[in-house]
N, C-alpha and C positions, 0 to 999 in steps of 0.2 A: 338367767335361764335356770329350770330349777335345776334341783339335785339329781344324780341319775335316782331311778328307782330301783331303792335293793334288792339285790337278788336276780333282777332282771335286765339292768343295765348296767354300763360302766364308761367310762367320763374317760376318753382317751387323747391326750397332750402330748404335741410334738414338739421335737427342740423349739422352732422359731416359735411353739406357742408359750413354751417355756420361758424362753427368754422376751416375750416381749409381754409378759405379767408386769415385768416393771420392778420385782424389788432391787435395789439399793442396796449401796456398800453398809449404809448403814443400816436399811433391815436384815442384813446378812448377820454382820454381826451382832448383833442385841438375839438373832431367833439361835445362829450358836453360843451365845453368852445362856441362854438359857437353857439349851441341851448339856451344856459342860455342867452347869449349876444344877441339873437335873439328874445328870450323872455322878458328881461329886459327892451328894446328898444322899445315892442310893436310891433315889426314889423313882425308877427307872426296870425294867426288862431287859437288859441285851446279850443275848448268850454270847459266848465268843463265835468270829466267823469258821464257816466252812467254805469245803472249798475243795475246787480243782485244779491239776496244775498240767497240762496238754504237752507245754514246750517244757524246757528249759526256762529257767528265770520267768516263767507267764505265772497268771494264776486267776482261776474264775470262782471268786468268792459270795455266798450269800449271807446278808446282814440285816436281818430281820433287830426290830427295835417295838419299844412301846413304854410312851412318855404320855402317864396320864394329864399333868397339868397341862399338857399341850392338846390331848385329846388324838395324838400322834400316833399309830399303829401302820405297820407296813417291812416292807424288806427292800434291798435292793439286790438287785444281781448283776455284780460288777467284774469289769476285767482289765487288765493290764499286759500288752502283748509291746515289748520294748521295740522289739525290729519291726511295727507296723509303717513306722514312719521311710524310712529306706524301703522295708520290702513294696508295700502296698499303698503309701502315698498316705496314711489313715491315722488318727491318733491315736496313739497307745490305749487310751483310757477309752472304757465304753461303760456300758451300765444299761440297765432299765429297773424304775422303780414300780411297787405294784403297794398303794396306800390301800388298809382295809376297814372298814368299820369295826369299832371296838364293843361295838353292842349286838352285833348281828355274826361278825367273822366274815361277813363277804363282802369280795373288792369291789371297793368304789370306785378305784382311777388308778390307772396306767401311766407313767409318763415320762419321757428320756428323760437321764438322769447324769447325763454328761454336761449339760451345765452347773446342775448343781453340787457335783464333786468338784468342777473347776473352782465354784465359788467357796462351797462351805470348808476346805482343808485351809487354804490361807487366812479364812478367817481365824482358825483356832489356833495358826501360827501368832496371828497379829493378836491375837487377846492373850493367849501367852507371854508379846513381847511388854502387854502393860507390867504385867506381874514379874518377870522374868528379866527383861533388859534392861540393861542401864540406861538412866535417864538422859543421858548425855548424847545416845547415840548419834552420831552423825554420817558416819560411814556402814552401811550393807554388801554384802559380797552374797549372791544369787548363783546359786550352780544348776546348768539350766536354763536355757531360754524358748521349753514349750507352753505346754499350757500352764501348769503351775509356776514356770516363771513369769508369766505374763501377770497372772491374777498377784502374784506378792508383791509383783511392783503398783500394781495398782490399789495396792490395800495399806501396805504397811507406812504411807504416807498419814495413815489416817490415824495411828496409832505411836507414830514413834514424831513428834511437835521436832526436836533437833535436827533430824533428817535432810542432812545437803545433798548426800551422793549413794546411787545404788551402782555398786559396780556387779559387771555381768559376763558369764562365758559358760559358752555351751562348743562342744567338742564340733556342730557345722558353725561356722561362723557369720554364714549368710543371714541364719536365724537370728543371733543376735542381732544383728543390724538392722532387721526388717524388727526386731520388739521395739528398739530404740525408735526408730523411725516411725511406728503406729505409735506407740507409746509417750513421747517424750510431750507432746501439747495436751496429753491428759493431765501429766506428773510433772508442770512446769516448774515447781517450787525445788521440786527434786533433780540430780543432773544425771544423766542416765550414761553411764561410759562402758563400752566393751573392752575388756582386760584379755590376759594373751595366756593368760595357767589360771592354775588354781592357789600357785601361790601372791601371783599380783592380787588372785581375789579375796583373800585370807588375810594378809596381813595388812592391817589400819585397820580391818572389819570389825568393829563392837558385835554386830550379829551376823549371822552365816546361815542361809539357807540352801540344803542342798535338796533339789527336788529333781532327779535323771534315776535310770534304769534300776527300780529294785531288785539285788541279784543277791543268790542264794546264797553265793561263796564270794563272801569281800573283795573287792580291785582296790584297795587303801590309796587313794590319789591325793589325801591331803595331809601333808606332814605335821604333827604334834607339834613341833615349835613352832610352825609358823600362828598357832593360836593363840589370839592375843588375853592378855590377862584380865580378867573382868567380861571376859567375850559371853556370848547368849548363841547357841547352836540349835539349829532346827532342822537337825536331818527328818525331811518326809520320803527318806529312799532308806531307809534302814540306816546298819552300817556299811553301806556299798563303799562309799565315795573314805573311810576315815579309819585311821588309825585305833588300832582299840585301845591304845598310850594314852587317849585323848580322854575316850568314854572311863576309862577305870581312875582317870586322875580329877573328875567331875567331882565338883564340890556339891553339887544338887544335879540329881539325873531324874526326868520324868517321863513317863507314855499316860499316852492316853489311854489305854484299858491294860493291866497286866494279863487279864484273862486273854486276850487275845491275841499279845505279845507269846504267853503261853502256845498257844495252840500256833504262829508261826515258827515255834520253836523246835514242835513236833514234827515238823515236815521240812524240817533240814534249814530256814531262814535263821540267822541269830548264831550262828556257828559257837560261837564265842559266850554264848549267852547276856546276862543283862549286870551290870554293876548293882551297886544298895541302889535299891528306889526310894527315891525320897518324897514321891508323891504321882497321883495320877494327874494330869493338867485341872481335872475337872473339882479336883479337893481345894486347888492353889486357887480359879476361878470362883468357886463358891466361898473363901475366906475362912474354909477349915483349915488349911495347912498355910505356912510361910511361902512366901516367894523370896526375891532377889531381896536378903538383908543386907549384903557391903557388895561395895565396889569392884573387890581384886575376886569375887566368887565366880568362879566355871559353871557353867548352865548348860545342861542341854535336856531339850526336851524332844521325843522322838513321837511323833505322831503321823499315824499311818491312815486313820479315819475311822469313826463308829457310825453305826447306823441311826443311833440317838438323833446324831446331828444332821443325819439325810432325811429320815421322816418329819423331823417338825419343818424344816426347811420346805417337804414336799408337802404338809398338811398346808402350809399358809400360800402356795402356789393353789392348791385345790381348791382352799376357800374363796381367793381371788378368781380362778377360773369360773367358778361355779356365779359367782359375782356377776362377771362380766359376759357372763355368755360366752369363754373361751373353747375349744376343742369342739372333740366330736364325742356324741354319745352314742355306745354300739350297744346293740343288743348279747347277754351274755348265753 
């Protein structure tokens, strides 16, 4: 299939067509690594998110980005409504992406962004683990067995060579059990274990990922004294579950984008603010700032997601779709 005629046509890719393009875990990791490296080196343009918040603890965010090295230009319109599952049987996260031609500005592709969001977020955690987690990490704890829990289970074994066990906890036990039944065959070298609460999840885990609802007002469920010495914590749900004492005593505290965190604070999130910042994660991935330097360091990396990751992954999906003749060309 030829590329859509710019200014006259646009390529539309459904969620299934995005999935069927077939990007592998390795593909996603390398694409996200490239995006973080460009962000760390300040070789991209990415304004902080702007958005609206129709209901409490919900968000709808515009995420534009331009990454010249990957010829990736566009915007994701992403939504997070934590009550969707209970009320409507829908995922809490949704979204669409528009890719543009950097030469003309015209839109060239619209694609479902649910799959992209699901894959690129744990890829950032995984790349952070390479630099920030202890090399002897054998046990990981994951809070939340929804989309993010599932995707973290699939990717973390790729970067933690000593990993033996992943402990899982979700307020809906049936969701945890389905995750284990579905994914245990795919990660056969790692034991997936359901635990009964946050304490059992966190104690003994050298990496802890929390991927639950993003709350404007934190509801601390994880006690500071449960956190192991030398742990690496990856909250992809802000400070929703954590005591401020844990954040405030971190030896190294990182975020993906400081500008975006400042935006979130203006609309009411992160009421305690942020601890002193060691780095943005892209600076560590790019080798500009150090990662873990001692086994006993408590390191926290708060990644909420950046448009540079989305457009780099989206551009590669678009490239492969054109190459293979996937999707539907629509008139503008």
